[in-house]
C-alpha positions as CSV (number, residue, x, y, z in Angstrom):
1,M,248.7,28.1,80.5
2,S,246.9,29.6,77.4
3,N,245.4,27.7,74.3
4,T,247.6,29.8,72.1
5,L,249.3,28.0,69.4
6,I,252.6,29.5,68.1
7,T,253.7,28.7,64.7
8,G,255.9,30.2,62.2
9,R,253.3,31.7,59.9
10,R,251.6,35.0,60.8
11,D,248.4,34.6,58.5
12,N,247.1,31.3,60.4
13,R,245.2,33.0,63.3
14,H,242.1,31.4,62.3
15,E,243.4,28.0,62.2
16,A,245.2,28.3,65.6
17,E,241.9,29.5,67.1
18,S,240.1,26.5,65.7
19,L,242.8,24.3,66.8
20,A,242.7,25.7,70.3
21,A,238.8,25.3,70.4
22,R,238.9,21.6,69.4
23,T,241.8,20.8,71.9
24,S,240.4,22.7,74.8
25,H,238.0,19.9,75.9
26,P,239.1,16.4,76.7
27,P,238.0,13.9,74.0
28,G,235.2,11.6,74.6
29,P,235.6,7.9,75.2
30,P,235.8,5.4,72.4
31,Q,232.6,4.0,71.0
32,Q,233.2,0.6,72.4
33,A,233.9,1.8,76.0
34,A,230.9,4.1,75.9
35,Q,228.7,1.2,74.7
36,A,230.0,-1.0,77.6
37,L,229.6,1.6,80.2
38,Q,226.0,2.0,79.1
39,N,225.2,-1.7,78.9
40,R,226.7,-2.3,82.5
41,S,224.3,-2.9,85.2
42,A,225.2,-1.5,88.8
43,R,225.9,-4.3,90.9
44,T,227.6,-4.3,94.5
45,A,230.4,-7.0,95.1
46,L,229.1,-10.0,97.1
47,P,231.3,-9.5,100.1
48,D,229.8,-5.9,100.5
49,R,226.2,-7.2,99.9
50,V,226.9,-9.9,102.7
51,A,228.3,-7.2,105.0
52,M,225.4,-4.9,104.5
53,W,222.9,-7.6,104.8
54,I,224.6,-8.6,108.2
55,G,224.7,-5.0,109.3
56,L,221.0,-4.5,108.6
57,K,220.2,-7.8,110.7
58,L,222.2,-6.4,113.6
59,L,220.5,-2.8,113.5
60,L,217.2,-4.4,113.5
61,W,218.2,-6.8,116.3
62,G,219.5,-4.0,118.2
63,T,216.2,-1.7,117.8
64,R,213.9,-4.7,118.9
65,P,211.5,-3.5,121.7
66,E,212.1,-4.9,125.1
67,P,209.8,-7.8,126.4
68,R,207.1,-6.8,128.5
69,D,206.6,-9.5,130.6
70,A,205.8,-9.1,134.4
71,E,209.0,-10.4,135.7
72,T,211.0,-8.0,133.6
73,I,209.1,-5.3,134.6
74,E,209.3,-6.0,138.3
75,R,213.2,-6.2,137.9
76,R,213.3,-3.0,136.2
77,D,211.2,-1.2,138.9
78,L,213.6,-3.0,141.6
79,R,216.7,-1.9,139.6
80,E,215.1,1.8,139.4
81,A,214.2,1.8,143.1
82,L,217.7,0.6,144.4
83,A,219.4,3.4,142.2
84,E,217.1,6.1,143.8
85,R,217.8,4.8,147.1
86,A,221.5,4.9,146.3
87,I,221.3,8.4,145.1
88,R,219.4,9.4,148.3
89,E,221.9,7.9,150.6
90,H,224.9,9.5,148.4
91,R,223.3,13.1,148.9
92,A,222.7,12.3,152.7
93,A,226.2,11.3,153.1
94,L,227.4,14.4,151.1
95,E,225.4,16.8,153.0
96,R,226.7,15.2,156.5
97,A,230.2,15.7,155.2
98,R,229.6,19.3,154.1
99,A,228.1,20.0,157.8
100,A,231.0,18.5,159.5
101,S,233.4,20.6,157.5
102,G,231.5,23.7,158.4
103,L,231.2,25.0,154.9
104,I,227.5,25.3,155.1
105,A,224.9,25.4,157.9
106,Y,223.6,22.1,158.9
107,T,219.8,22.1,158.1
108,G,219.2,18.3,158.6
109,Q,217.7,17.6,155.2
110,F,219.0,14.4,153.9
111,G,217.7,14.5,150.2
112,R,215.1,16.4,148.2
């Protein structure tokens, strides 16, 4: 859409251009609204602030370090040893199954 103003007179080209220049930009807000926006302090709503506070507390709780007492370390080591043993047993069973099916030559190696 153009900013050209069509009128009945031919000699008002200068007026049409000035009118188009004046109306091509949106008008500014009224003075009272501008003052209210300038004097307003940015503040988040109370439910949003409470939700952010709870989220921060949960984030900090989730990233806390593990307790380093002897019992905890012993349980972790036992759990890791049992997991490694289960992996070794699974690999051995897999190799026995492959050897029994004849897909690969049986080497007798149960784990690596």
